[in-house]
N, C-alpha and C positions, 0 to 999 in steps of 0.2 A: 813628640810634643802635642799636648792636647789643645785643641782649639775651643775658644769660648763661643757661646751662642751668638755674641755680637760679631766676632771674627768671621763665623760661618756666614752670617747674614751679609757682611761686606763682600766676602768672596762671591756669594751667589748673585749680588747686585752687579759686581764686576763682569760675571759670566753672562748675565742678561745683556748688558751693554755690548760685550764682544760679540755675542750671538746676533744682536741686531744689525751688526755691520756686514753679516754674511747673507742678509735677505736681499733678494733681487727686487722685490716689490717695495715701492716707495712707502705705501701705506703700512706694510708690515714692519718696515725699518723704523718708521716713526713711532708706531705703537710700542714695539719692544724697547726702543731707545727711551720713550717716555716712561715706561715702567722701571727700567734699569736706573735711569737718572733720578727718578723719584725716590727709589729705594736707597740709592747711594747718597742722596741728600739727607735722608732720615739717618743713614749711618754716620755721616759726618757730624750731624747734630749730636748723636749719642756719644761719640767719642770726642766731642768738642773741637773737631777739626772744621772750623767755620769756613775757611777758604774752600774746602772740599764741598761743604754743604751749599755754599753761595754759588759755585760754579755749576753743580749739578741741578740746583733749583733753577738757574738760569736756563740750562739745556732743557729741563722739563717743560718750562713755560714756553720755550721756543718750539718744542714739539707740539704743544697744545695749539699754539698759533697756526702752525702749518697744517696740522690735522684738520682744524676748523676751516681753513681755506680749501683744503683738498676735498673735504666731505660735504661742505654746505655751499660751495660756490662753483659747482660743476658746470653750470651753463655758461659762465663767464670764462671758463678756462678752456673748454673743449669746442671744437667745431667739426662739421662735416663738409668737405669740399669735394664736389664731383670732378673727376679727371677726364679729359678727352684723350682718346687713343688714336694713333700710337703715342706713347709717352716714354721718353728715355728714363724718366725718374721712376715710373712704375716698373719698368723692366729692371732697373738697378735695385729697387727695393725688394723685388721678388727674387732676384739673383742672390742678393746679400743675405737674405733669410731662408734661402732655398732649403737647407737641411731641416730647419725648425718647422718650415711649412710642410715639408713631406712627412714629418712625424705627426703633426696635428691635423693635417688635411691631405691625406695620401692620394686622393684622386684629383686634387685641384690643379696641379701643374699641367695635367693632360688637356684640360679645358680652358686654361688661362687665356689663350689667344683667341677664343671664339669671338667672332665679330659682333654678336649680339650682347656680349657681356659688358656691364658697366662697373666702373671702379670709383671708389670714394676714399680719400685720404681722411684719417681721423688725426686731428691735430691738437696739441695743447699749446695754446697761443700760437706761435709761428713754427713749432717743431712737429714734424710727422712722427707720430708714434704708433700708427696702425693703419690698417686698410680693410675696407669692406668691398665685397664683390658679389655680383649676382646678375639676375636677368629678369626682365619683365615677363610675367605669365600673361597678364592682361594690362590694360590701361591703368587699372587701380591696384594691382597686385604685384608685389616684387618679391622674388625668391632670393634669399641670401644664403649662399653656400660657403662663403669664405669670410670669416671675421677674425682677423689676425691682429694682435698688438705685440709690441716688444715686451720682454719679460718684466720690466719695471712696472707695467701697467696691467699686469694680469690679476687684478683684484676685482674685476667685474665693473668697475666704475664707468668705463667707456661703453661697455655692453648695455648697462642700464640706461646710459644717456642716449645711445644711438638707436637700439632696437627694443630695449626693455621699456620700463615705465616712462622714461623720457620721450620715447617715440620721435627722436630728432630726424631720423631718416624720412619718416612719413611727412614731418613738418617742412623739411627741406625740399623734397621733391614731389610732395602732393599725393603719394600713394595712400590708399585707404587701409591696406592690410599688408603686413610683412609676414612671410612665411619663411621658415629656416629649414635647411636640410643639413642633417648631421653627417660628418665625414669620419668621425672616430669616437671612441668611448669618452675621451677627454672633452670632445665637443658636445656630446650629449649631456655630460655632467654640467657643462657650462651653461648650456640652454636651460636646464632644469633650475639652476641658480637664478637665471634672469626671469624665471616665471613662465617659460614655454612648456607645453605639454605635447607629447607625441600624438600624432593623428594618423590617418591611413597613408599608406605608400611612403613611409619614411619621412613624412612632413611633420614639422613642429609649428605650433601657433601660439602666439602670446595669449594668455588667459584673458586679459582685458580687452582683446580685440573683438 
């Protein structure tokens, strides 16, 4: 049976919606869902299936609303909270995500218990969604060598907020400069996305510092 162009369009729109549900990143899920729902809304109008068009139009508008909140209201959603050690919750968080951490930060677990190390929770409202860790090189310079977020937040928003252009870590703790150390190729690519550039001795510095 030969499909018409309209039917192919409808199947493609359905495939995009289904694909969106496989995304671990909230931002990617919303973008793909927006595109798929908008396309399916158009498809519903073309075939005069107005309930289909209305439902998917509503889904598209809902995605626009939440994308606007996610992308334009970052400072009101996210926070950085310094954690005192020892901390049962820090230990639990590191243990729970241990395999992922070992992949992204192969050397970190060996130095995680160092007494000079500081920890910061990254939160969305009241939910812990990530963790920063590092140590003071001097009174005004902080070295970040661990910047971990759960998969749903790996769209760099938290990175931009905390150590990128948002510089929330410097605002929270009073540091003048944040220096990053990369622990894997994925970490290097992430730092490049945030606007960091490699310097001497494996150090990365934010370009606007």
